[in-house]
C-alpha positions as CSV (number, residue, x, y, z in Angstrom):
1,M,0.0,0.0,0.0
2,A,1.8,3.1,1.2
3,N,5.3,3.9,2.5
4,L,5.0,5.4,6.0
5,L,7.3,6.9,8.5
6,L,6.2,6.6,12.1
7,V,7.8,8.9,14.7
8,D,7.4,8.7,18.5
9,D,9.8,8.8,21.4
10,D,7.7,6.2,23.3
11,P,9.1,2.8,22.2
12,V,6.0,0.9,23.3
13,L,3.6,3.1,21.4
14,L,6.0,3.2,18.4
15,A,6.0,-0.6,18.2
16,L,2.2,-0.9,18.7
17,L,1.3,1.7,16.1
18,G,3.9,0.2,13.7
19,K,2.3,-3.2,14.1
20,L,-1.2,-1.9,13.5
21,L,0.0,-0.1,10.3
22,R,1.8,-3.1,9.0
23,Q,-1.3,-5.2,9.6
24,Q,-3.1,-2.7,7.2
25,G,-0.5,-3.6,4.6
26,H,1.6,-0.5,4.8
27,G,5.4,-0.4,4.7
28,V,6.4,1.2,8.0
29,T,9.8,2.7,9.0
30,E,10.0,3.7,12.6
31,A,12.0,6.6,14.2
32,G,12.4,7.2,17.9
33,G,12.5,11.0,17.6
34,G,12.5,14.0,15.3
35,L,16.3,13.9,14.5
36,A,16.2,10.3,13.6
37,A,13.1,10.9,11.4
38,L,14.9,13.7,9.5
39,A,17.9,11.4,8.8
40,L,15.5,8.7,7.4
41,A,13.5,11.3,5.4
42,G,16.6,12.7,3.9
43,A,17.4,9.3,2.3
44,R,14.0,8.4,0.9
45,H,10.4,9.6,0.2
46,F,7.5,8.7,2.5
47,D,3.8,8.9,1.4
48,L,2.7,9.7,4.9
49,I,4.6,10.7,8.0
50,I,2.8,10.2,11.3
51,T,4.6,12.0,14.2
52,D,4.1,12.6,17.8
53,L,3.9,16.3,18.7
54,M,5.7,16.3,22.1
55,M,9.2,14.7,21.7
56,P,12.4,15.7,23.6
57,D,14.8,16.2,20.7
58,M,12.5,18.0,18.3
59,D,8.8,18.5,18.6
60,G,6.4,17.7,15.8
61,Y,6.0,21.3,14.6
62,A,9.8,21.6,14.1
63,L,9.9,18.2,12.4
64,T,7.1,19.2,10.1
65,R,8.8,22.5,9.1
66,A,12.1,20.6,8.4
67,L,10.3,18.0,6.3
68,R,8.6,20.7,4.3
69,A,12.0,22.3,3.6
70,A,13.5,19.0,2.5
71,P,13.1,18.1,-1.2
72,A,12.6,14.4,-0.7
73,N,9.5,14.8,1.5
74,A,8.2,18.3,0.9
75,D,5.0,16.8,-0.6
76,S,4.6,14.0,2.0
77,L,1.4,14.0,4.0
78,V,2.1,14.8,7.7
79,L,-0.2,13.7,10.5
80,L,0.5,15.2,14.0
81,V,-0.7,12.9,16.9
82,T,-0.8,14.0,20.5
83,S,-2.7,14.0,23.7
84,C,-5.5,16.5,23.3
85,L,-4.6,17.7,26.8
86,E,-1.3,18.9,25.3
87,G,-2.6,20.5,22.1
88,P,-2.0,20.7,19.3
89,D,-2.6,24.3,18.4
90,P,-4.4,24.1,15.0
91,A,-2.9,27.4,13.8
92,A,0.6,26.3,14.7
93,A,0.1,22.9,13.0
94,L,-1.2,24.6,9.9
95,A,1.7,27.1,9.9
96,A,4.2,24.2,10.3
97,G,2.7,22.5,7.2
98,A,0.8,19.6,8.8
99,D,-2.1,18.1,6.9
100,A,-4.1,16.8,9.8
101,W,-3.9,16.1,13.5
102,A,-5.5,13.5,15.8
103,C,-5.7,12.8,19.5
104,K,-4.2,9.9,21.3
105,P,-5.1,7.2,22.0
106,L,-5.8,5.9,18.5
107,N,-7.3,2.4,18.3
108,A,-6.7,0.2,15.3
109,E,-10.0,1.2,13.6
110,R,-9.5,5.0,14.0
111,L,-5.9,4.7,12.9
112,A,-6.9,2.8,9.8
113,D,-9.7,5.2,8.9
114,L,-7.5,8.2,9.3
115,T,-4.6,6.8,7.4
116,N,-6.7,5.6,4.5
117,Q,-8.6,8.9,4.2
118,L,-5.4,10.9,4.2
119,L,-3.8,8.6,1.6
120,A,-6.9,8.6,-0.6
121,G,-7.2,12.4,-0.5
122,G,-5.0,13.0,-3.5
123,G,-2.8,15.8,-2.7
124,R,-2.3,17.9,0.5
125,P,-5.7,18.5,2.2
126,V,-6.5,21.4,4.4
127,L,-5.6,20.8,8.0
128,R,-8.4,18.9,9.6
129,T,-8.9,17.0,12.9
130,L,-10.1,13.5,13.4
131,A,-13.0,14.9,15.4
132,E,-14.1,17.0,12.4
133,G,-14.2,13.8,10.2
134,L,-11.6,13.8,7.5
């Protein structure tokens, strides 16, 4: 199906989401933080990058801005995922170049729906939340 980059500093959540996405048939590359994600994204293109917002080395906003500036993934879809208690700020997400954001926790069905809708969108959609129904 699609080539995905999954970014989260929580190794348990990273492994769980990676497993769910692989079960959907996607190719998944995992990165334990923003700097590792940038290194991977500099080497190849990803159709969709799903990233945590709050990470110690580089937050999701900074990662998204850096991805948009890098030729290999400037057109990749970016989904910011975080606890709704922590944000995200929709204006900041849009300014950074994110395509959508969703709140944790994501169960398998919601993750599949969101991923499939973003990938089927054809191009970069306007920033939308899972709650608004992609």
